[in-house]
C-alpha positions as CSV (number, residue, x, y, z in Angstrom):
1,M,-30.5,-27.8,39.8
2,T,-28.4,-25.2,38.1
3,D,-26.1,-26.2,35.3
4,D,-22.4,-25.3,36.6
5,R,-21.7,-24.1,32.7
6,T,-23.8,-21.1,33.3
7,Q,-22.6,-20.0,36.2
8,G,-20.1,-17.2,36.1
9,P,-18.6,-14.7,33.3
10,E,-16.4,-17.3,31.9
11,R,-17.2,-20.4,30.6
12,A,-13.9,-23.1,29.9
13,P,-14.5,-24.8,26.4
14,F,-15.6,-28.4,25.9
15,P,-12.8,-31.2,25.7
16,L,-13.2,-31.6,22.2
17,T,-13.2,-28.2,21.6
18,A,-10.3,-27.4,23.3
19,Y,-8.6,-30.2,22.0
20,V,-9.2,-28.9,17.8
21,Q,-8.4,-25.7,18.8
22,R,-4.9,-27.0,20.0
23,L,-4.6,-29.3,17.2
24,T,-5.1,-26.4,14.6
25,E,-2.5,-24.3,16.4
26,R,0.0,-27.2,16.2
27,V,-0.7,-27.9,12.3
28,R,-0.6,-23.9,11.9
29,A,2.5,-23.6,13.6
30,F,3.7,-26.3,12.0
31,D,3.0,-24.7,8.7
32,R,4.5,-21.3,9.5
33,R,7.9,-23.3,10.6
34,R,8.2,-25.6,7.5
35,P,6.3,-25.1,4.3
36,L,7.8,-26.8,2.1
37,V,7.3,-29.9,4.6
38,W,4.0,-29.6,4.6
39,D,3.6,-29.1,0.9
40,L,5.4,-32.2,0.1
41,H,3.0,-33.9,2.3
42,L,0.0,-32.2,1.2
43,T,1.3,-32.9,-2.4
44,G,2.2,-36.3,-2.0
45,F,-0.9,-37.3,-0.8
46,F,-2.9,-36.4,-3.7
47,V,-0.5,-37.6,-6.2
48,T,-0.5,-41.2,-4.4
49,A,-4.2,-41.0,-4.5
50,A,-4.3,-39.9,-7.9
51,V,-2.2,-43.1,-8.7
52,I,-4.0,-45.3,-7.4
53,D,-7.1,-44.2,-8.9
54,Y,-5.2,-44.5,-12.3
55,A,-3.6,-48.4,-11.2
56,G,-7.0,-49.6,-9.7
57,G,-9.1,-48.3,-12.7
58,G,-11.3,-46.8,-10.6
59,W,-11.8,-43.9,-12.8
60,R,-13.9,-46.1,-15.2
61,N,-16.5,-46.2,-12.9
62,I,-17.4,-42.8,-13.8
63,A,-15.9,-41.7,-17.3
64,H,-17.2,-41.0,-20.5
65,N,-15.0,-42.5,-22.3
66,T,-13.0,-45.8,-21.1
67,D,-11.0,-46.1,-24.3
68,V,-8.5,-43.2,-23.1
69,P,-4.8,-44.5,-23.3
70,G,-3.3,-45.7,-19.9
71,P,-0.3,-43.4,-21.0
72,L,-2.5,-40.6,-21.3
73,I,-4.4,-41.2,-17.6
74,L,-1.2,-41.3,-15.5
75,C,0.4,-38.0,-17.2
76,L,-3.3,-36.2,-16.6
77,S,-3.2,-37.5,-13.1
78,L,0.4,-36.4,-12.3
79,V,-0.5,-32.6,-14.4
80,L,-3.4,-32.2,-12.1
81,T,-2.1,-33.0,-8.7
82,V,2.0,-32.4,-9.3
83,P,1.5,-28.5,-9.4
84,L,-0.2,-28.3,-6.0
85,L,3.2,-27.9,-4.6
86,W,3.7,-24.6,-5.9
87,R,0.0,-23.3,-4.7
88,R,2.0,-20.7,-2.2
89,A,4.3,-19.2,-4.6
90,R,2.8,-19.3,-7.8
91,P,-0.8,-20.0,-7.6
92,M,-2.0,-18.8,-10.8
93,T,0.7,-20.8,-12.7
94,A,-0.1,-23.4,-11.1
95,L,-3.7,-23.3,-11.6
96,A,-3.4,-22.1,-15.0
97,V,-1.2,-25.8,-16.0
98,M,-4.4,-27.7,-14.4
99,M,-7.1,-26.3,-16.3
100,A,-4.9,-27.1,-19.5
101,A,-4.8,-30.6,-18.1
102,G,-8.1,-30.4,-17.0
103,V,-9.5,-29.5,-20.2
104,V,-7.9,-32.7,-21.9
105,N,-9.4,-34.6,-19.2
106,S,-13.0,-33.0,-19.9
107,W,-12.6,-33.4,-23.9
108,T,-11.1,-37.0,-23.5
109,G,-14.3,-37.9,-21.1
110,A,-12.0,-39.4,-18.8
111,L,-13.5,-37.5,-15.7
112,L,-10.5,-38.2,-13.3
113,Q,-11.5,-36.8,-10.1
114,A,-7.7,-35.8,-9.7
115,A,-9.2,-32.9,-11.1
116,L,-10.9,-31.6,-7.9
117,V,-7.6,-30.7,-6.2
118,Q,-7.7,-27.1,-8.1
119,L,-9.9,-26.5,-5.3
120,I,-7.2,-26.6,-3.4
121,V,-5.9,-23.8,-5.3
122,V,-8.8,-21.6,-5.4
123,F,-9.0,-22.0,-1.7
124,N,-5.2,-20.3,-1.5
125,V,-5.8,-17.9,-4.0
126,S,-8.4,-16.4,-2.0
127,L,-7.2,-16.9,1.5
128,R,-3.6,-15.3,0.1
129,R,-3.8,-13.4,-3.0
130,P,-5.2,-10.2,-4.0
131,L,-9.3,-10.7,-4.7
132,K,-9.2,-9.2,-8.2
133,L,-7.2,-12.7,-9.0
134,L,-10.3,-14.4,-7.3
135,A,-12.7,-14.5,-10.5
136,A,-9.6,-15.3,-13.0
137,A,-9.1,-18.4,-10.8
138,C,-12.7,-18.9,-10.9
139,A,-12.9,-18.8,-14.5
140,L,-9.8,-21.1,-15.1
141,T,-11.3,-23.6,-12.8
142,I,-14.8,-23.4,-14.4
143,A,-13.3,-23.6,-18.3
144,P,-12.8,-27.3,-18.0
145,V,-16.5,-28.2,-16.9
146,V,-17.5,-26.0,-19.8
147,V,-15.5,-27.8,-22.4
148,G,-16.7,-31.4,-20.7
149,V,-20.4,-30.3,-20.5
150,A,-19.9,-29.2,-24.6
151,R,-18.2,-32.4,-25.3
152,Y,-20.2,-34.9,-23.8
153,P,-24.1,-33.5,-23.1
154,K,-26.0,-35.3,-20.8
155,G,-28.8,-33.9,-19.5
156,S,-29.5,-29.9,-19.1
157,W,-26.8,-27.9,-18.7
158,D,-28.0,-26.0,-15.8
159,Q,-27.7,-29.7,-14.2
160,Q,-24.2,-30.2,-15.2
161,I,-22.5,-26.5,-14.8
162,V,-24.2,-25.1,-11.4
163,P,-23.7,-28.1,-9.2
164,Q,-19.8,-27.2,-10.1
165,V,-19.9,-23.5,-10.0
166,W,-21.7,-24.0,-6.5
167,A,-18.8,-25.6,-5.2
168,I,-16.2,-23.4,-6.5
169,T,-18.1,-20.5,-5.2
170,L,-18.4,-22.1,-1.8
171,V,-14.6,-22.9,-1.7
172,A,-13.8,-19.0,-2.5
173,L,-16.0,-18.0,0.2
174,L,-14.7,-20.0,2.9
175,G,-11.0,-19.0,1.6
176,I,-12.5,-15.5,2.3
177,A,-14.0,-16.3,5.4
178,V,-10.9,-17.9,7.0
179,R,-8.8,-15.0,5.7
180,S,-11.0,-12.5,7.0
181,R,-10.9,-14.2,10.2
182,Q,-7.1,-14.3,10.1
183,E,-6.6,-10.4,9.7
184,Y,-9.3,-9.7,12.5
185,T,-6.7,-11.6,14.7
186,S,-3.6,-10.3,13.4
187,S,-5.1,-6.9,14.1
188,L,-6.0,-7.8,17.8
189,V,-2.6,-9.1,17.9
190,E,-1.0,-5.8,16.5
191,R,-3.4,-3.5,18.8
192,A,-2.7,-5.3,22.0
193,R,1.2,-4.9,20.6
194,R,0.3,-1.5,20.2
195,L,-1.5,-0.8,24.2
196,E,1.3,-3.0,25.2
197,V,3.7,-0.5,24.1
198,E,1.8,2.6,24.8
199,R,1.8,1.3,28.5
200,D,5.3,0.9,28.8
201,Q,5.4,4.8,27.7
202,Q,3.1,5.3,30.1
203,A,4.9,3.9,32.8
204,Q,8.7,5.4,31.8
205,L,6.6,8.9,31.8
206,A,5.5,8.3,35.1
207,A,8.4,7.1,36.4
208,A,10.5,9.9,34.9
209,A,7.9,12.4,36.3
210,E,8.1,10.3,39.8
211,R,12.2,10.7,39.7
212,T,11.8,15.0,38.9
213,R,9.4,15.0,42.0
214,I,11.7,13.0,44.0
215,A,14.9,15.2,43.3
216,R,12.9,18.5,43.4
217,E,11.6,17.2,46.7
218,M,15.2,16.4,48.0
219,H,17.0,19.2,46.8
220,D,14.5,21.4,48.8
221,I,15.0,19.2,51.9
222,I,19.0,18.6,51.6
223,G,19.7,22.5,50.3
224,H,17.5,24.2,52.9
225,N,19.1,22.4,56.1
226,L,22.1,22.3,54.9
227,S,22.6,25.7,54.0
228,V,21.2,26.5,57.6
229,I,23.6,23.9,59.2
230,T,26.6,25.7,57.3
231,G,25.4,28.9,58.5
232,L,24.9,27.8,62.3
233,A,28.3,26.1,62.2
234,D,30.0,29.2,60.8
235,G,28.3,31.4,63.8
236,G,29.4,28.7,66.1
237,S,33.1,28.8,65.3
238,Y,33.3,32.6,65.3
239,A,31.3,32.6,68.7
240,A,33.3,29.4,70.1
241,A,36.3,31.7,71.5
242,K,34.3,34.8,72.5
243,S,30.7,33.3,74.0
244,P,31.0,29.6,74.6
245,E,27.1,30.2,75.2
246,R,26.2,31.2,71.7
247,A,28.4,28.1,70.3
248,G,26.6,25.9,72.7
249,Q,23.2,27.3,71.1
250,A,24.4,26.6,67.5
251,L,25.4,23.3,68.2
252,E,21.8,23.0,69.7
253,A,20.1,24.4,66.3
254,I,22.5,22.5,64.3
255,A,21.3,19.0,65.8
256,T,17.3,20.3,65.9
257,T,17.8,21.1,62.0
258,S,19.5,17.9,61.5
259,R,16.9,15.8,62.9
260,Q,14.2,17.9,60.8
261,A,16.3,17.2,58.0
262,L,16.7,13.4,58.6
263,A,12.9,13.0,59.5
264,E,11.9,14.4,56.3
265,L,14.3,12.7,54.2
266,R,13.2,9.4,56.0
267,R,9.6,10.4,55.2
268,L,10.6,10.7,51.5
269,L,12.8,7.8,51.2
270,G,10.7,5.5,53.0
271,V,7.5,5.3,50.8
272,L,10.1,4.8,48.0
273,R,10.4,1.0,49.8
274,E,7.4,-1.4,48.4
275,E,7.4,-3.3,51.7
276,A,7.3,0.3,53.6
277,V,4.5,1.7,51.6
278,L,1.5,0.3,53.9
279,T,3.4,0.4,57.0
280,A,5.3,3.9,56.9
281,E,4.0,6.6,59.3
282,L,1.8,9.8,57.4
283,A,2.9,13.1,58.3
284,P,1.2,16.4,56.6
285,Q,3.6,18.2,54.0
286,P,4.2,21.8,55.2
287,A,2.1,24.3,54.7
288,L,1.7,27.7,55.3
289,T,1.4,27.8,58.9
290,D,4.8,26.6,59.0
291,L,6.6,29.4,57.8
292,D,7.5,30.9,61.4
293,Q,9.3,27.8,61.9
294,L,10.9,27.9,58.5
295,V,11.8,31.8,59.1
296,D,13.0,30.9,63.0
297,G,15.4,28.3,61.4
298,V,16.7,30.8,59.1
299,R,17.2,33.2,61.5
300,A,19.2,30.8,64.1
301,A,21.7,30.5,61.1
302,G,22.2,33.9,61.4
303,L,20.1,35.7,58.7
304,P,17.6,38.4,59.9
305,V,14.6,37.6,57.9
306,R,11.2,39.7,58.5
307,L,7.9,38.3,57.6
308,A,4.9,40.0,56.9
309,L,1.3,38.2,56.0
310,R,-1.5,40.6,54.5
311,G,-5.1,39.9,53.5
312,C,-7.4,37.3,54.8
313,P,-6.2,34.1,53.8
314,D,-8.7,31.6,52.0
315,S,-8.6,28.3,52.2
316,L,-5.9,27.2,50.0
317,A,-5.1,23.6,48.1
318,P,-2.5,21.9,49.6
319,G,-0.5,21.8,46.7
320,K,-0.9,25.5,46.9
321,E,0.2,25.9,50.6
322,L,3.4,23.5,49.6
323,T,4.3,25.2,46.3
324,V,4.2,28.8,48.9
325,Y,6.5,27.0,51.6
326,R,8.6,25.8,49.0
327,V,9.6,28.9,47.4
328,V,10.2,30.7,50.1
329,Q,12.2,28.2,51.6
330,E,14.3,28.2,48.2
331,A,14.8,31.8,48.2
332,L,16.1,32.3,51.9
333,T,18.2,29.3,51.2
334,N,19.8,30.9,47.9
335,T,20.1,33.7,50.4
336,L,21.9,31.7,52.8
337,K,24.4,30.5,50.3
338,H,24.9,34.2,48.0
339,A,24.2,36.8,49.9
340,G,27.2,37.1,51.6
341,P,27.8,38.6,55.2
342,G,25.2,41.8,56.5
343,A,22.3,40.9,54.5
344,S,18.9,40.8,55.4
345,A,15.7,39.1,54.0
346,A,12.1,40.1,54.1
347,V,9.2,37.8,53.1
348,D,5.9,39.4,52.2
349,V,2.3,36.9,51.5
350,T,-0.3,39.0,50.1
351,Y,-3.6,37.5,49.5
352,G,-5.8,39.2,47.4
353,D,-8.7,38.9,45.1
354,D,-6.2,37.7,42.1
355,G,-5.1,34.9,44.5
356,V,-2.1,34.9,46.5
357,R,1.7,36.8,46.3
358,V,4.6,35.8,47.7
359,S,7.3,38.3,47.3
360,V,11.3,37.0,49.1
361,T,13.6,40.1,49.0
362,D,17.3,40.3,50.2
363,T,19.7,43.0,50.3
364,G,22.6,41.2,49.4
365,R,24.9,40.9,46.4
366,G,22.9,41.6,43.0
367,G,24.3,38.5,41.2
368,R,24.7,34.7,42.4
369,S,27.7,33.2,41.6
370,P,27.6,29.9,39.5
371,E,28.3,26.7,41.4
372,P,28.1,22.9,40.0
373,G,24.4,22.3,39.8
374,A,23.4,25.7,39.8
375,G,20.3,26.6,38.9
376,R,18.0,23.5,39.9
377,G,16.5,25.6,42.2
378,L,15.0,27.9,40.3
379,T,13.7,25.2,38.0
380,G,12.4,23.3,40.9
381,M,10.5,26.4,41.8
382,R,9.1,27.3,38.1
383,E,8.3,23.6,37.9
384,R,6.0,23.7,41.1
385,T,4.6,26.9,40.0
386,S,3.6,26.1,36.7
387,L,1.6,23.0,38.1
388,Y,-1.0,25.8,39.4
389,G,-0.7,27.9,36.2
390,G,1.2,30.4,38.4
391,T,4.1,32.9,37.3
392,L,7.5,33.1,39.0
393,E,10.2,35.7,38.5
394,A,13.6,35.5,40.0
395,G,16.0,38.2,39.6
396,P,18.6,41.0,40.7
397,L,17.2,44.6,42.3
398,P,18.5,47.9,40.5
399,T,21.3,49.4,42.0
400,P,21.7,50.7,44.8
401,P,20.3,49.3,46.9
402,G,20.8,46.0,45.0
403,G,19.9,42.6,46.3
404,W,17.9,39.8,44.7
405,R,14.2,39.2,44.3
406,V,11.7,36.2,43.9
407,H,8.3,36.8,43.3
408,L,5.5,34.0,43.1
409,H,1.7,34.7,41.9
410,L,-0.8,32.0,42.1
411,P,-4.2,32.7,40.6
412,K,-7.3,32.1,42.8
413,E,-9.4,29.0,41.8
414,P,-12.5,29.8,40.2
415,S,-15.5,29.2,42.5
416,P,-18.1,26.3,41.6
């Protein structure tokens, strides 16, 4: 039969330990909220005890001199306890006043037990004040003891002083231990707070990066397909009067392109829904094998495109294939938008020892007219390229003949 407390990585605290922890935390919380109320209760308790000791004559049981006047005993009892009220704000001042009363207490031989209240102030100094003041506080506390031993020598000095020194030392060490524990706990709390802030910052950065990625994907999908649809609609409107068959073909191409765009948007937006993450149908991202379909769609929109593949294609990472596909898509989309009538385009994909190179050129106007939101496509292409350490150049070709050129280079990954 095994002990249930030894099972599992965690062990619940005993009921008594849990109760003491809760009680201690409540006392500390009350002390933080109302320190003056706590100090008044603590001071009042020791003042009451000192007055009872004076009124009942209990001090005479251990006194060296029982002929000390009563008013002096009452005054010493109050001076040794009332300064406890200022143990937080002015502990050294309170200890100096109590030390003066302690010297009188030892010199007269009254030996009031209220003098032990000085140990509470020593504990407070070691707990909250710089440690360099601790030695002075201990010296102020031991001074009345030395005066009493010198005034009423009974037995050897070490038998009378050493126990007092040990008591003061233990109180000081206890304060230092509690202080170290509090500082350690505070450092853990601060570390947890910093980790929480860093976690939130990382989440914000990840969310911003994800928003940028989604915006880039949606720009590529919507921008390209809408440009193709616009080209097909323009061509269909011109052919409607002269060639109804061509107009019908344009409408069919518009429907096909629209369905493809909707399917891609549904796939992209579907994964953003939390309940659809596990149930959404997964589809592969576009790759180099889809370039022919991409070019056919652009040709159907009325832009003649020549596609040339050179070299032996090595196995590229899916991310690199998607980058090549999106760059070609964006370049052809810009050609549809800005090249003007009668333009043509050429797509050259070359595989070499230094990686893959893609060049997309057109024979349209060299400049690109500014539009609202212009430049997002080029920014997206450069962001994709930088992910794989590649380079992208885009700019007009010299005239004549003019045109526009986009050149992409993705370096080859080093072999393991």
